Every structure is written in structure tokens, then in C-alpha cells.
Kinemage of the C-alpha trace (Angstrom):
@kinemage 1
@onewidth
@group {chain A} dominant
@subgroup {mainchain}
@vectorlist {calphas} color= white
{ca met a 1} P -163.070 -49.196 -39.051
{ca lys a 2} L -160.636 -48.299 -41.805
{ca glu a 3} L -160.851 -44.579 -40.949
{ca lys a 4} L -160.147 -45.260 -37.252
{ca lys a 5} L -157.140 -47.350 -38.212
{ca arg a 6} L -155.723 -44.534 -40.361
{ca val a 7} L -156.271 -42.036 -37.540
{ca tyr a 8} L -154.667 -44.493 -35.121
{ca glu a 9} L -151.621 -44.910 -37.367
{ca ala a 10} L -151.261 -41.150 -37.853
{ca leu a 11} L -151.561 -40.617 -34.109
{ca val a 12} L -148.893 -43.178 -33.276
{ca asp a 13} L -146.588 -42.006 -36.090
{ca gly a 14} L -146.838 -38.394 -34.930
{ca ala a 15} L -146.216 -39.322 -31.307
{ca met a 16} L -143.192 -41.406 -32.336
{ca glu a 17} L -141.813 -38.375 -34.166
{ca gly a 18} L -141.967 -36.425 -30.912
{ca leu a 19} L -145.045 -34.341 -31.652
{ca thr a 20} L -147.268 -33.340 -28.747
{ca asp a 21} L -150.513 -31.507 -28.092
{ca glu a 22} L -151.561 -29.198 -30.945
{ca ala a 23} L -148.670 -30.241 -33.197
{ca leu a 24} L -149.796 -33.870 -32.917
{ca tyr a 25} L -153.419 -32.898 -33.489
{ca asp a 26} L -152.446 -30.876 -36.580
{ca phe a 27} L -150.339 -33.807 -37.843
{ca val a 28} L -153.292 -36.197 -37.507
{ca lys a 29} L -155.655 -33.703 -39.175
{ca ala a 30} L -153.187 -33.241 -42.054
{ca arg a 31} L -152.995 -36.996 -42.665
{ca cys a 32} L -156.688 -37.598 -42.037
{ca pro a 33} L -158.608 -34.403 -42.899
{ca lys a 34} L -161.985 -35.976 -42.124
{ca ala a 35} L -160.931 -36.979 -38.597
{ca thr a 36} L -163.123 -35.483 -35.916
{ca ser a 37} L -162.234 -35.030 -32.258
{ca lys a 38} L -164.399 -38.053 -31.505
{ca lys a 39} L -162.489 -40.228 -33.983
{ca ile a 40} L -159.186 -39.014 -32.571
{ca val a 41} L -160.314 -39.903 -29.048
{ca leu a 42} L -161.428 -43.376 -30.194
{ca ala a 43} L -158.127 -43.913 -32.021
{ca ser a 44} L -156.297 -42.784 -28.889
{ca leu a 45} L -158.126 -45.397 -26.862
{ca leu a 46} L -157.127 -48.043 -29.403
{ca ala a 47} L -153.510 -46.947 -29.040
{ca leu a 48} L -153.704 -47.047 -25.242
{ca met a 49} L -155.064 -50.605 -25.388
{ca asp a 50} L -152.494 -51.811 -27.933
{ca pro a 51} L -150.254 -54.349 -26.141
{ca his a 52} L -147.460 -53.757 -28.675
{ca leu a 53} L -147.214 -50.061 -27.900
{ca arg a 54} L -145.134 -49.895 -24.715
{ca asp a 55} L -143.220 -46.599 -24.862
{ca arg a 56} L -144.456 -44.661 -21.848
{ca asn a 57} L -143.722 -41.245 -23.390
{ca ile a 58} L -145.761 -42.038 -26.483
{ca leu a 59} L -148.605 -43.381 -24.383
{ca asp a 60} L -148.519 -40.267 -22.172
{ca val a 61} L -148.694 -37.963 -25.208
{ca ile a 62} L -151.584 -39.925 -26.702
{ca tyr a 63} L -153.402 -40.008 -23.353
{ca ala a 64} L -153.022 -36.238 -22.916
{ca leu a 65} L -154.377 -35.600 -26.403
{ca ala a 66} L -157.319 -37.933 -25.814
{ca ile a 67} L -158.231 -36.227 -22.535
{ca lys a 68} L -157.965 -32.752 -24.054
{ca his a 69} L -160.210 -33.617 -26.990
{ca arg a 70} L -162.609 -35.676 -24.895
{ca leu a 71} L -163.403 -32.480 -23.038
{ca asp a 72} L -164.308 -30.640 -26.251
{ca asp a 73} L -167.965 -29.587 -26.307
{ca gly a 74} L -168.607 -31.517 -29.509
{ca val a 75} L -167.435 -34.808 -28.049
{ca leu a 76} L -169.303 -34.435 -24.762
{ca asp a 77} L -172.614 -33.461 -26.346
{ca asp a 78} L -175.026 -36.033 -24.972
{ca gly a 79} L -178.187 -34.341 -26.154
{ca glu a 80} L -179.333 -33.166 -22.736
{ca asp a 81} L -180.578 -29.587 -22.523
{ca asp a 82} L -180.852 -29.431 -18.719
{ca glu a 83} L -179.461 -26.357 -17.090
{ca pro a 84} L -176.788 -26.987 -14.428
{ca asp a 85} L -178.992 -25.288 -11.814
{ca glu a 86} L -181.828 -27.730 -12.529
{ca arg a 87} L -179.495 -30.674 -11.965
{ca ala a 88} L -178.288 -29.229 -8.661
{ca gln a 89} L -181.876 -28.641 -7.497
{ca thr a 90} L -182.851 -32.192 -8.430
{ca ser a 91} L -179.845 -33.524 -6.534
{ca arg a 92} L -180.686 -31.473 -3.432
{ca ala a 93} L -184.314 -32.607 -3.574
{ca ala a 94} L -183.242 -36.235 -3.763
{ca asn a 95} L -180.904 -35.776 -0.790
{ca gln a 96} L -183.755 -34.307 1.334
{ca asn a 97} L -185.573 -37.644 1.149
{ca met a 98} L -182.572 -39.534 2.504
{ca pro a 99} L -182.596 -40.378 6.238
{ca gln a 100} L -179.947 -38.542 8.239
{ca leu a 101} L -177.335 -40.716 9.913
{ca ser a 102} L -176.446 -39.776 13.479
């Protein structure tokens, strides 16, 4: 929890200084070298839920950073090795069993 709090504080401090996107990410990584994209996303969510943090610009910057790093391959890795084509075929097969509405 202590690491998330430090990442959270670095994130908010950087956003308050006017940093955005990669500059904010670099600022957080400089203050917390062990911070991963996942930890930055979790700290961003803490910041977005903080009732004391009300500056819309800061919240927008933190939200944008969280979304960008949430979409990183490392954060989204859920352990599934299915190919996209297999998922689409499974979905189509499931839809064939559904009755057609007229």
C-alpha cells in the first residue's frame, strides 16, 4: 500500500505542476523507479476517487494517463492465449443457436 501511495502522490504532484502524458509518466517513474504501468493505473484510480481532489484539469490529465497505460499490453495481459479469430468463431456459433426474432 505504501508504494501505491507514493505513486499516487507523485502522480498528483506532477499533474499539479502542469505535466501531462509522457512528461507526467516520466516524472512518476523518476520519483518511483519501481512503479509499473499497473501501479500507475491503480494510483490513478485512487486519485480519481479522492473526494479532496476536485481540480477538473488535474483529474482529466490523470484520467488520460490511466487510460493510456491501461491499454498497454502488459496491463491487459489476462493469461488467455486464444486467437481473435477463435473468439469470433465461438461468438458466431453461439449466435446460430439463438432464435431469430421476426
